C-alpha positions as MATLAB code, in Angstrom:
seq = 'MCGIVGYAHLNGGRPADRAVLERMAGTLVHRGPDSDGYFLADHVGMATRRLSIVDPATGDQPIATPDGDVTVCCNGEVFNHAELRARLKAAGHAFRTGGDVEVLVHLYEEHGTGLVQHLNGQFSFALYDRARRRLVLARDHVGITPLHYAVTGGTLVFGSEVKALLAHPLVRREVDPGGLDQVMLLPGLVSPRTMFAGIATLPPGHLLVVEDGRIDVRRYWDLDYPQAAELSPAAAAGDEERFGRLEQALRRSVELRMRADVPHAYYLSGGLDSSLVAGIAAKSAAERLRTFSVTFPDARMSEQPYQRMVARSLDSEHHEVPVTPDHLLDQLREVVRHSECPLKESYNVASVRLSAAVRARGAKVVLSGEGADELFAGYVGYKFDKQTAARATRSRRRTAAGRQPLTAEQRLNQRLWGNPLLSYGQRLGELAAARAELYSPELRSRLPDFDCLARPLVDLDQLRGRHVLHQRSYLDFKLRLADHLLGDHGDRVAMANSVEARYPFLDRDVIDCARALHPDLVLHGFQEKYPLKRIAERYVPSEIVNREKFAFHANPSADLLRADRSWIDDYLAPARIRREGYFDPAAVRELRARYAGREVGLNTLFEDDLLMVVVTHGIFLETFDLPALS';
ca = [
      17.689    5.838   23.789;
      20.551    7.684   24.082;
      22.430   10.128   22.391;
      25.569   10.189   20.484;
      28.047   13.019   19.095;
      31.386   12.526   17.335;
      33.384   14.028   14.432;
      35.442   12.622   11.325;
      38.460   14.425    9.965;
      37.593   14.467    6.117;
      40.979   14.240    4.960;
      42.077   11.465    7.360;
      44.670   13.402    8.947;
      44.650   14.281   12.402;
      43.409   12.387   15.438;
      40.079   13.337   17.344;
      40.102   15.542   20.590;
      38.561   13.851   23.388;
      38.501   17.260   24.901;
      36.035   17.875   22.460;
      33.801   14.934   22.578;
      33.794   15.732   26.248;
      32.270   19.271   25.865;
      29.493   17.733   23.028;
      28.759   14.699   25.001;
      28.120   16.915   28.096;
      25.517   18.409   26.309;
      23.573   15.358   26.217;
      23.525   14.521   29.720;
      19.726   14.417   30.120;
      19.654   11.856   26.869;
      21.532    9.299   28.834;
      22.378   10.262   32.444;
      23.296    6.354   33.481;
      26.895    6.373   31.713;
      29.254    8.024   29.234;
      31.845    6.042   26.665;
      34.418    7.352   24.284;
      36.209    6.198   21.227;
      38.867    7.530   19.406;
      40.910    6.063   16.141;
      42.381    7.262   13.084;
      40.572   10.466   12.369;
      37.949    9.514   14.029;
      35.727   10.234   17.297;
      32.560    8.906   19.068;
      31.499    9.126   22.338;
      27.628    7.980   23.857;
      25.392    8.995   26.734;
      23.370    6.080   27.822;
      20.131    5.392   29.347;
      20.824    2.342   29.735;
      17.089    0.073   29.168;
      18.329   -3.394   27.730;
      21.088   -5.316   29.559;
      21.918   -2.367   32.236;
      25.220   -4.338   33.759;
      26.773   -5.216   30.522;
      25.225   -2.620   27.662;
      27.175    0.362   28.028;
      29.053    1.765   25.104;
      30.829    2.227   22.522;
      30.644   -1.257   21.448;
      32.875   -3.315   19.253;
      33.460   -6.880   18.017;
      35.522   -9.084   19.807;
      38.957   -7.836   17.154;
      37.946   -4.363   17.565;
      37.500   -3.921   13.774;
      34.031   -2.537   14.288;
      33.096   -0.325   16.357;
      29.422    1.783   17.096;
      27.619    3.867   18.971;
      23.928    3.855   18.606;
      20.990    5.693   20.187;
      17.797    3.829   20.076;
      16.457    0.126   20.668;
      16.510   -3.036   17.768;
      13.289   -4.425   18.727;
      14.494   -7.501   17.019;
      17.431   -8.544   18.928;
      16.914  -11.802   19.836;
      15.821  -12.754   16.928;
      18.820  -11.290   15.026;
      21.340  -12.513   18.179;
      20.158  -16.224   17.223;
      20.730  -15.728   13.322;
      24.237  -14.850   14.495;
      25.345  -17.157   16.905;
      24.640  -19.852   14.321;
      26.322  -18.328   11.806;
      29.184  -18.043   14.421;
      29.311  -14.524   16.436;
      30.092  -14.629   19.710;
      28.803  -12.042   22.020;
      30.051  -10.302   25.303;
      26.967   -8.599   26.122;
      23.128   -9.434   26.852;
      22.286   -5.613   25.303;
      20.480   -5.046   21.784;
      23.265   -2.652   20.474;
      26.404   -5.689   20.121;
      24.014   -7.118   16.883;
      24.852   -3.861   14.592;
      28.556   -4.687   14.544;
      27.932   -8.431   13.452;
      25.021   -7.148   11.342;
      27.242   -5.283    9.938;
      29.798   -7.992    9.371;
      27.611  -10.192    7.897;
      25.851   -7.485    5.401;
      27.949   -4.294    5.650;
      25.976   -1.072    5.396;
      22.974   -3.755    4.129;
      22.599   -3.804    7.658;
      20.003   -1.747    8.216;
      17.432   -3.647    5.908;
      17.708   -6.315    8.799;
      16.297   -3.728   11.877;
      13.381   -3.229   13.130;
      13.226   -0.513   15.367;
      14.040    2.608   16.392;
      17.850    4.447   16.000;
      20.345    6.310   15.035;
      24.189    5.098   15.018;
      27.448    6.058   14.358;
      29.990    2.926   13.322;
      33.351    3.168   12.363;
      35.271    0.308   10.173;
      38.439    0.280   10.748;
      39.829   -1.730    8.177;
      38.257    0.330    5.293;
      38.331    3.569    7.363;
      34.781    4.044    6.587;
      32.035    5.661    8.883;
      28.733    5.070    8.966;
      25.848    7.136   10.282;
      22.161    6.094    9.955;
      18.718    7.067   11.080;
      16.182    4.397   11.198;
      13.054    3.882    8.586;
      10.819    6.918    9.719;
      12.793    8.780   11.673;
      12.052    7.908   15.198;
      15.270    9.352   16.428;
      17.375   12.223   15.559;
      20.590   12.446   13.738;
      22.393   15.925   12.667;
      25.062   17.013   11.134;
      27.645   19.628    9.660;
      31.018   19.653    7.244;
      32.937   22.280    8.405;
      36.576   23.369    7.802;
      37.348   19.295    6.012;
      34.859   17.769    9.217;
      32.068   15.769    9.864;
      30.547   16.692   13.141;
      27.554   14.675   14.213;
      25.146   14.285   17.249;
      21.664   13.224   18.209;
      20.872   17.270   19.157;
      22.238   20.206   17.898;
      23.323   21.408   20.405;
      26.079   18.718   20.750;
      27.095   20.119   17.138;
      27.724   23.729   18.549;
      29.685   22.391   21.309;
      32.161   22.181   18.596;
      34.995   24.741   17.767;
      34.260   24.494   13.846;
      30.732   24.683   14.093;
      29.049   28.076   13.943;
      26.070   30.025   15.338;
      23.712   31.071   12.361;
      19.901   31.187   11.590;
      18.681   29.325    8.444;
      15.884   31.700    7.305;
      14.559   28.229    5.207;
      13.980   26.382    8.651;
      12.519   29.606    9.568;
       9.743   29.439    6.702;
       9.095   25.655    7.283;
       7.716   26.419   10.446;
       5.855   28.846    9.563;
       4.189   27.553    6.528;
       4.266   23.705    7.573;
       3.596   21.869   10.409;
       7.311   21.506   11.240;
      10.532   21.236   10.063;
      11.187   18.810    7.230;
      14.610   16.843    7.156;
      17.140   17.643    5.893;
      16.362   21.223    7.155;
      17.681   22.515   10.396;
      17.315   26.053   12.475;
      20.793   26.358   11.918;
      22.680   27.121    8.754;
      24.967   24.768    7.704;
      23.279   22.241   10.149;
      21.511   19.382    8.541;
      19.173   16.755    9.862;
      19.861   13.011    8.020;
      16.493   11.977    6.674;
      14.305    9.106    7.930;
      15.922    5.898    5.562;
      18.932    7.378    5.067;
      22.620    6.283    5.684;
      25.482    8.381    5.152;
      28.614    7.300    4.580;
      32.067    8.536    4.727;
      34.847    6.866    2.765;
      38.254    7.998    1.607;
      37.279   11.734    2.078;
      34.146   11.428    0.472;
      30.745   11.718    1.857;
      27.966    9.904    0.095;
      24.013   10.186    1.477;
      22.170    7.909    0.521;
      18.388    6.481    0.782;
      17.889    2.847    1.998;
      14.224    3.051    2.512;
      10.684    4.722    1.548;
       7.470    4.603    2.379;
       6.251    2.972   -1.209;
       2.711    2.247   -1.632;
       1.165    0.730   -4.558;
       0.357    2.440   -8.303;
      -3.347    3.853   -7.957;
      -3.582    1.028  -11.461;
      -2.712   -1.467   -9.186;
      -5.321   -2.161   -6.464;
      -7.950   -3.672   -7.131;
     -11.056   -3.592   -6.399;
     -11.388   -7.215   -4.812;
      -8.890   -5.752   -2.260;
     -11.590   -3.431   -0.725;
     -13.763   -6.865    0.537;
     -12.601   -9.411    2.767;
     -11.638   -7.687    5.040;
     -11.709   -9.310    8.209;
      -8.158  -12.100    6.254;
      -6.812   -8.494    6.112;
      -7.781   -7.090    9.254;
      -6.478  -10.027   11.275;
      -2.673   -9.980    9.750;
      -2.923   -6.014   10.753;
      -3.890   -7.191   14.500;
      -1.082   -9.986   14.339;
       1.509   -7.493   13.226;
      -0.115   -4.930   15.683;
       0.090   -7.167   18.697;
       3.621   -8.545   17.972;
       5.015   -5.134   17.620;
       3.177   -3.987   21.248;
       4.976   -7.030   22.919;
       8.387   -6.371   21.552;
       8.269   -2.996   22.464;
       7.535   -4.333   26.136;
      10.860   -5.852   26.134;
      12.796   -3.939   28.415;
      15.173   -4.338   31.728;
      13.435   -1.306   33.354;
      10.039   -0.279   34.459;
       7.621    1.260   31.126;
       4.373    2.890   31.256;
       1.400    3.947   28.677;
       0.154    7.310   27.301;
      -3.547    7.713   27.122;
      -4.717   10.760   24.752;
      -8.565    9.204   25.241;
      -8.697    8.569   21.828;
      -8.412    4.845   20.012;
      -5.182    4.908   19.320;
      -2.760    5.270   22.472;
      -5.758    3.402   24.098;
      -5.880    0.368   21.317;
      -1.558    0.091   22.084;
      -2.397   -0.067   26.214;
      -4.998   -2.047   25.370;
      -3.103   -4.711   23.829;
      -0.729   -4.387   26.196;
      -3.075   -5.243   29.531;
      -3.868   -8.802   27.366;
       0.063  -10.157   27.665;
       1.280   -7.647   30.226;
       2.736   -9.541   33.345;
       1.779   -6.310   35.823;
      -0.429   -3.827   36.080;
      -0.233   -1.288   33.462;
       0.632    2.272   34.536;
      -0.977    5.161   32.627;
      -0.411    8.899   32.134;
      -2.818   11.304   30.825;
      -2.706   15.300   30.507;
      -5.386   17.065   31.541;
      -6.734   20.873   30.635;
      -9.138   22.856   32.933;
     -10.751   23.619   30.195;
     -12.784   21.355   29.314;
     -13.091   22.337   25.230;
      -9.440   20.782   25.176;
      -9.553   18.484   27.910;
     -10.387   14.791   27.294;
     -10.408   13.783   31.197;
     -13.327   12.013   30.757;
     -12.585    9.474   28.526;
      -8.859    8.962   29.658;
     -10.369    7.541   33.442;
     -13.066    5.653   31.285;
     -10.236    3.479   29.253;
      -8.187    3.424   32.806;
     -10.493    1.852   34.384;
     -11.086   -0.614   31.194;
      -7.681   -1.287   31.402;
      -7.766   -1.449   35.878;
      -4.348    0.640   35.286;
      -2.082    2.951   38.099;
      -3.405    5.815   36.061;
      -2.112    9.757   36.600;
      -3.479   12.923   35.523;
      -0.929   15.456   34.469;
      -2.679   18.763   34.988;
      -1.466   21.959   32.803;
      -2.856   25.285   32.765;
      -1.786   28.164   30.959;
       0.787   28.444   33.952;
       2.604   25.673   33.063;
       2.188   27.308   29.598;
       4.691   30.270   30.849;
       7.220   29.019   33.188;
       7.934   26.049   31.088;
       8.313   27.899   27.454;
      11.502   28.356   27.321;
      12.581   24.900   28.505;
      10.460   23.196   25.555;
      12.078   25.640   22.893;
      15.686   24.853   24.182;
      15.008   21.074   23.653;
      12.839   21.320   20.858;
      15.380   23.519   19.099;
      12.993   25.632   16.599;
      10.432   27.909   16.893;
       7.243   26.193   17.463;
       3.679   26.806   16.393;
       2.071   25.143   19.336;
       2.262   24.949   22.982;
       1.395   20.900   23.277;
       5.053   20.372   24.135;
       4.704   21.687   27.342;
       2.023   19.279   28.339;
       4.104   16.710   26.108;
       7.395   17.492   28.587;
       5.244   17.589   31.853;
       4.018   14.178   30.464;
       7.855   12.669   30.777;
       8.636   14.510   33.807;
       5.634   12.774   35.676;
       6.425    9.243   33.648;
      10.067    9.353   35.117;
       9.142   10.446   38.503;
       7.714    7.730   39.260;
      10.228    5.034   38.092;
       9.638    4.441   34.704;
      12.503    5.005   32.147;
      10.212    3.426   28.792;
       6.796    4.871   27.126;
       4.435    3.427   24.574;
       2.680    5.830   22.431;
      -0.424    5.850   19.667;
       1.937    8.058   17.339;
       1.685    7.164   13.511;
      -1.496    5.974   13.149;
      -3.371    8.952   12.436;
      -1.225    8.816    9.367;
      -0.960    5.419    8.050;
      -4.772    4.778    8.317;
      -6.233    8.350    7.686;
      -7.019    9.823   10.656;
      -6.557   13.451    9.884;
      -9.794   15.772    8.739;
      -7.808   16.240    5.589;
      -8.623   12.353    4.238;
     -12.000   13.475    4.611;
     -11.488   16.745    2.762;
      -9.807   15.014   -0.314;
     -12.414   12.150   -0.925;
     -15.272   14.823   -0.991;
     -13.227   16.568   -3.651;
     -12.622   14.007   -5.542;
     -15.822   12.940   -5.701;
     -17.163   16.964   -6.651;
     -14.159   16.837   -9.543;
     -15.631   13.833  -10.672;
     -18.797   15.576  -10.768;
     -17.264   18.325  -12.604;
     -15.782   16.871  -15.595;
     -19.086   14.908  -16.149;
     -20.623   18.449  -16.445;
     -18.027   20.079  -18.249;
     -17.965   18.924  -22.123;
     -13.819   20.428  -22.067;
     -13.433   17.816  -18.886;
     -10.930   20.283  -17.212;
     -11.596   23.838  -15.109;
      -8.959   26.282  -15.754;
      -6.671   25.898  -12.196;
      -7.069   28.385   -9.203;
      -3.770   29.600   -7.898;
      -4.061   27.160   -5.105;
      -4.543   24.552   -7.322;
      -1.142   25.401   -9.042;
       1.105   25.804   -5.564;
      -0.535   22.129   -5.387;
       0.373   20.981   -8.503;
       4.233   22.392   -8.300;
       4.330   20.566   -4.793;
       2.566   17.706   -4.908;
       1.947   16.928   -8.452;
      -1.833   16.924   -7.919;
      -3.576   20.305   -7.984;
      -6.602   18.296   -6.256;
      -4.210   17.813   -3.449;
      -4.101   20.555   -0.475;
      -1.805   19.718    2.277;
      -2.693   22.778    5.168;
      -5.963   24.929    4.306;
      -5.289   27.486    1.884;
      -1.478   27.103    1.820;
      -1.379   29.839   -0.387;
      -2.708   32.423    1.783;
      -0.684   31.053    4.601;
       2.307   32.108    2.323;
       1.282   35.604    2.241;
       0.723   36.495    5.179;
       3.811   34.483    6.607;
       5.646   36.942    3.741;
       4.032   40.064    5.329;
       4.809   39.644    8.515;
       8.625   38.784    8.017;
      11.015   41.949    7.648;
      11.717   44.100    5.005;
      15.261   42.675    4.621;
      14.091   38.981    5.597;
      11.481   39.435    2.965;
      13.738   41.027    0.004;
      16.080   37.656    0.649;
      12.466   35.475    0.393;
      13.423   33.969   -3.228;
      16.476   32.313   -1.996;
      14.898   30.338    1.041;
      11.498   30.089    0.186;
      10.443   26.403    1.043;
       7.447   25.941   -1.439;
       9.432   27.058   -4.265;
      10.265   23.235   -4.926;
       9.312   20.274   -4.102;
       9.474   19.144   -0.830;
       9.474   15.397   -0.943;
      10.002   13.054   -3.683;
       7.518   13.330   -6.417;
       8.343    9.628   -7.671;
       6.679    8.217   -4.706;
       3.388   10.284   -4.813;
       2.939    9.984   -8.686;
      -0.048    7.481   -9.798;
      -0.476    7.148   -6.021;
      -3.961    6.762   -4.836;
      -5.097   10.432   -3.017;
      -5.133    8.690    0.261;
      -1.749    6.988   -0.219;
      -0.341   10.560   -1.546;
      -1.451   12.263    2.032;
      -0.032    9.703    4.373;
       3.288    9.794    2.217;
       3.127   13.785    3.162;
       2.058   13.173    6.074;
       5.318   10.745    7.415;
       7.120   13.790    5.624;
       5.977   16.646    6.692;
       3.967   15.834    9.591;
       5.551   12.915   11.670;
       9.437   12.363   11.207;
      10.590   15.808   12.677;
       7.916   17.269   14.313;
       5.445   14.654   16.152;
       8.418   12.421   16.205;
      10.798   15.076   16.903;
      10.386   18.516   18.750;
       6.528   16.819   19.717;
       8.247   13.728   20.550;
      11.795   12.666   20.985;
      12.855   15.983   22.293;
      10.406   15.933   24.843;
      10.574   12.920   26.141;
      14.305   12.798   26.098;
      13.879   15.853   28.136;
      13.724   13.935   31.233;
      15.526   10.941   30.095;
      12.417    8.997   28.969;
      12.055    6.696   25.804;
       9.330    6.995   23.916;
       8.244    4.183   21.635;
       5.519    3.489   18.803;
       4.205    0.027   18.073;
       2.199    1.828   15.271;
       5.312    2.644   13.101;
       7.108   -0.927   13.414;
       7.872   -2.308    9.747;
       5.586   -5.246    9.831;
       2.546   -3.101   10.918;
       3.176   -0.683    8.195;
       3.928   -3.204    5.314;
       0.265   -4.083    6.526;
      -1.029   -0.965    6.125;
       0.419   -0.259    3.231;
      -1.475   -3.121    1.466;
      -4.541   -2.554    2.772;
      -7.164   -0.879   -0.423;
      -8.189    3.052    0.423;
     -11.466    2.089    0.858;
     -10.903    0.246    3.485;
      -9.066    2.894    5.427;
     -11.760    5.045    5.076;
     -14.894    3.438    4.977;
     -17.277    5.678    3.551;
     -16.153    8.779    5.586;
     -15.210    6.563    8.737;
     -11.475    7.331    9.333;
      -9.303    4.390   10.976;
     -11.881    1.835    9.886;
      -9.449   -1.147    9.904;
      -8.261   -0.103   13.503;
     -11.667    0.709   14.995;
     -12.968   -2.838   13.984;
      -9.253   -4.541   15.529;
     -10.364   -2.743   18.841;
     -13.748   -3.808   19.700;
     -12.112   -6.789   21.289;
      -9.688   -4.095   23.396;
     -11.043   -0.198   23.876;
     -14.559    0.076   25.491;
     -17.113    1.117   22.160;
     -17.751    4.867   23.420;
     -13.700    5.145   22.414;
     -13.941    3.195   19.277;
     -17.101    4.926   18.065;
     -15.850    8.426   19.368;
     -15.512   11.087   17.185;
     -11.974   12.426   16.242;
     -10.822   15.148   18.707;
      -7.400   16.961   17.658;
      -4.945   17.853   20.043;
      -5.467   20.929   21.238;
      -3.392   23.245   23.612;
      -3.355   27.354   24.866;
      -2.724   29.370   22.421;
      -0.597   32.762   22.114;
      -4.159   34.802   22.912;
      -3.552   32.796   27.133;
       0.022   34.130   26.319;
      -1.371   37.886   25.987;
      -3.831   37.408   28.379;
      -1.033   36.866   30.876;
       0.262   39.179   33.516;
       4.064   38.673   31.846;
       6.317   41.254   31.666;
       8.970   38.455   29.550;
       6.203   37.932   26.803;
       5.831   41.632   26.323;
       9.930   41.678   26.308;
       9.870   39.339   23.055;
       7.125   40.991   21.498;
       7.800   44.294   21.755;
       8.816   46.532   18.898;
      12.524   47.858   19.736;
      13.320   44.025   20.360;
      11.513   42.773   16.957;
      13.457   45.460   14.605;
      17.131   44.695   16.632;
      16.488   40.807   15.440;
      15.467   41.735   12.113;
      13.854   38.882   11.310;
      10.133   40.404   11.500;
       8.476   43.964   11.153;
       7.610   45.598   14.187;
       4.404   47.069   12.418;
       2.801   43.729   11.633;
       3.487   41.909   14.790;
       2.091   44.869   16.621;
      -0.871   44.252   14.489;
      -1.047   40.625   14.902;
      -1.282   40.874   18.316;
      -3.863   43.251   18.175;
      -5.740   41.175   16.451;
      -5.473   37.977   18.535;
      -5.625   39.892   22.083;
      -9.048   41.003   20.614;
     -10.417   38.045   19.820;
     -13.095   36.263   22.914;
     -12.461   33.115   21.333;
      -9.216   31.381   20.780;
      -7.703   29.861   17.793;
      -9.558   26.805   16.121;
      -5.904   25.279   15.555;
      -7.716   22.910   13.148;
      -7.591   25.647   10.457;
      -5.831   27.651   11.569;
      -1.754   28.655   12.064;
      -0.997   30.236   15.613;
       1.857   32.684   13.527;
       2.225   34.939   16.875;
       3.232   31.737   18.762;
       6.172   31.153   16.164;
       7.097   35.221   17.039;
       7.555   34.536   20.872;
       9.337   31.286   20.230;
      11.302   32.476   17.548;
      12.870   35.577   19.947;
      13.243   32.776   22.707;
      14.925   30.893   20.197;
      17.321   32.956   19.454;
      18.116   33.918   22.834;
      18.618   30.637   24.034;
      21.011   29.750   21.436;
      22.861   32.747   21.450;
      21.842   33.304   17.769;
      22.908   36.555   16.242;
      20.616   39.178   14.587;
      19.623   39.027   10.684;
      22.372   40.657    8.997;
];
């Protein structure tokens, strides 16, 4: 993984300024401490900060074709680069490096913008075709790597992190209330929205093409589940053959992500997903695995016994990374700076401490189990959906008219997801009312302009006619995974310490195998992740396979309030809240009193920590020198 930046004058007149590129790239040294490189031609400038993982000796960027007509800067990895290289060599292409990124320029020569259809990896790249004076930006299929852009003053500015865009003289600093609204109501930000007005995130599976002064943003891939009517009852049986294909794809995915010319490691949460990844890796690893786990002093939050059990079964070199309330207080501002948004939970502190431990012990790559919950019905919401559907079926049988009037919550679900019975987030309507009361009167008056629930957040055509399990999976990919779990919770806190996180469950072939499974096989009765559990029996201790799902927990905002730290009081002070203008001081005071008075912390499975958003929003404003609401 690396950091890329650049800009292009849309009218094609002026050349790019290297000094500007250097300022932009200088904000991303943490993403690429090993080298930097620059490209300037015509009206385009690009730069890379490199974290060298594949071919450290000759793989520096930018990389161009031998004739210099096509040049690329890439953040990420092309895991099938060896196979692509062989095909391209057979077609007559000559390579000058052993790195994975070089295949991009040659694939472009063969397929144009269709090159992305041949890639299995995690990437965002900027490619310039000098002959056509065409600039192409791309983000990988599921959105593992970030890419942000802004169009201002006739110039397109882009970069791997927003802080790089803010280093460009044309990009202004201003909060987008729509981004704040998403953080308040959803798991996190949703592409193309960011927390910054005028700055967008290129959505997963999208290209941005600049040609003849025009910008065209287009989708090249989406998570496309079959229509429910196409699901054959026979597909719910014969699981051994289907699970065998899935296991083969998962083994191949892990092997591809073990490819690196630098040491790599594994996260162990104590749950099924990360344990399965490490268990598969252990079967073919040439060396003893290095594993890393977070531990908490509060036994209700800690999974230490299960982490140690897996580490013993793997005979891994295991490292435990403690996370205490003091760590939360000491590093909260750091994680907000890297996340570039307010946070609803403090687990990012645990994640940044994990990546720091990985890097301190010499590894640059870590494999993680992210993505399995979204593909294999790992969250409790999938069980709720199944129960709700069963109740609705019984109700229709008892009701002569066949329908009951929709509740307010169901009408909201119908508008957002096209399914009144699909409730994404418990009591979203109630949460919407609570967040509106927390906003300042001025911001509340503008709510109709930025209310993130006023219109659909995803492509409803990808939900229409699908099984409810597939509907929720699609929403999890779009609303939870791409910009939250893989973004502020993944890429940002790993790259903060120059560590690349890799996700075997998000391999394209693994996703295709998951798509082909009947929902009744994925959620078998009410047993989540049934296919993975059957596969894991050959790799993971039975106590882990049969363990009940344990949701991630971290210290809630109530722990901040109990701490003797004056700076927390500063962020919640009525005068400061009033001056910033986003929240109502009286509402914040009431929320603080309610949280502080609770003997038991929030149940984060069902409750949203709105006070954490208020605190980290204040940190966010201060960190990025953003103006008060005007």
